[in-house]
matplotlib code that plots the C-alpha trace (Angstrom):
import matplotlib.pyplot as plt

x = [8.3, 5.8, 4.8, 2.5, 0.3, 0.4, -0.8, 1.5, 0.9, 2.5, 2.4, -0.5, -2.4, -2.7, -1.0, -0.4, 2.9, 4.3, 6.6, 9.3, 12.3, 11.4, 11.4, 8.3, 7.9, 5.2, 3.0, 2.3, 6.0, 7.1, 4.2, 3.5, -0.2, -1.9, -4.9, -2.5, -1.8, -4.4, -5.0, -8.6, -7.4, -5.2, -8.1, -10.5, -8.0, -7.0, -6.9, -4.3, -2.7, -1.7, 0.2, 1.9, 2.8, 4.2, 6.6, 7.4, 8.1, 10.6, 12.4, 12.4, 13.6, 16.6, 17.3, 17.2, 19.3, 22.0, 22.2, 22.6, 25.3, 23.7, 20.3, 18.0, 16.5, 13.0, 12.9, 12.2, 9.9, 10.9, 9.1, 7.7, 5.7, 3.8, 0.5, 0.7, 4.4, 5.6, 2.6, 3.8, 7.5, 9.0, 12.3, 10.6, 8.9, 12.3, 13.8, 11.2]
y = [21.6, 20.1, 16.5, 14.3, 11.4, 8.2, 4.6, 1.7, -2.1, -4.0, -7.7, -6.9, -4.9, -1.2, 1.2, 4.9, 6.6, 10.1, 11.4, 13.9, 14.9, 12.1, 9.4, 7.6, 6.3, 4.2, 6.5, 4.2, 3.5, 7.1, 8.4, 5.4, 6.1, 2.8, 4.5, 6.2, 2.8, 4.0, 7.3, 7.1, 6.9, 10.0, 11.9, 10.9, 12.7, 15.5, 18.3, 16.5, 14.6, 17.6, 19.2, 15.9, 15.2, 18.7, 18.0, 14.5, 15.9, 18.4, 15.6, 13.3, 16.2, 16.8, 13.1, 12.3, 15.4, 14.7, 11.0, 10.9, 8.1, 6.2, 4.5, 6.8, 5.6, 5.4, 2.8, 4.5, 2.6, 1.9, 3.8, 0.6, 0.0, 3.2, 3.0, 5.2, 5.3, 7.6, 9.9, 10.7, 11.1, 13.6, 11.7, 8.6, 10.6, 11.9, 8.4, 6.6]
z = [-13.9, -16.4, -16.5, -18.5, -17.4, -19.5, -19.4, -20.0, -20.1, -17.3, -16.5, -14.1, -16.8, -17.6, -15.1, -14.9, -15.4, -15.1, -17.9, -17.0, -19.2, -21.7, -19.1, -17.8, -14.2, -12.6, -10.6, -7.7, -7.3, -7.2, -5.1, -2.8, -3.3, -4.3, -5.9, -8.4, -10.1, -12.7, -14.3, -13.2, -9.6, -10.1, -11.7, -8.8, -6.4, -8.8, -6.3, -4.1, -7.0, -9.1, -6.2, -5.4, -9.0, -9.5, -6.5, -7.8, -11.3, -9.8, -7.9, -11.0, -13.2, -11.0, -10.6, -14.3, -15.2, -12.6, -13.2, -16.9, -16.7, -13.8, -13.4, -11.5, -8.2, -9.7, -12.4, -15.8, -18.1, -21.7, -24.4, -25.9, -22.7, -23.1, -24.9, -28.0, -27.3, -30.1, -29.8, -26.3, -26.9, -29.3, -29.4, -30.6, -33.3, -34.5, -34.4, -36.4]

ax = plt.figure().add_subplot(projection="3d")
ax.plot(x, y, z, "-o")
ax.set_aspect("equal")
plt.show()
């Protein structure tokens, strides 16, 4: 399963996100790794992070696909919160 890293603006400042199936999720929340709150933290631990993020993306892919009518357990971020929003999301590009 492929994934993309992104940065979004939270009330606490810039944070990292993982994008899977068009949905974005806060990386610290879905991995429980405090250093992954920023993309720089993820990159500093890339050898371990990539393996973990591949597994997380598989889980999120199944969850978002099977729960189309329900809110997934991990809170998805709205497109507007992602920096460069439409550049990161093909569906946004098509909408606007």
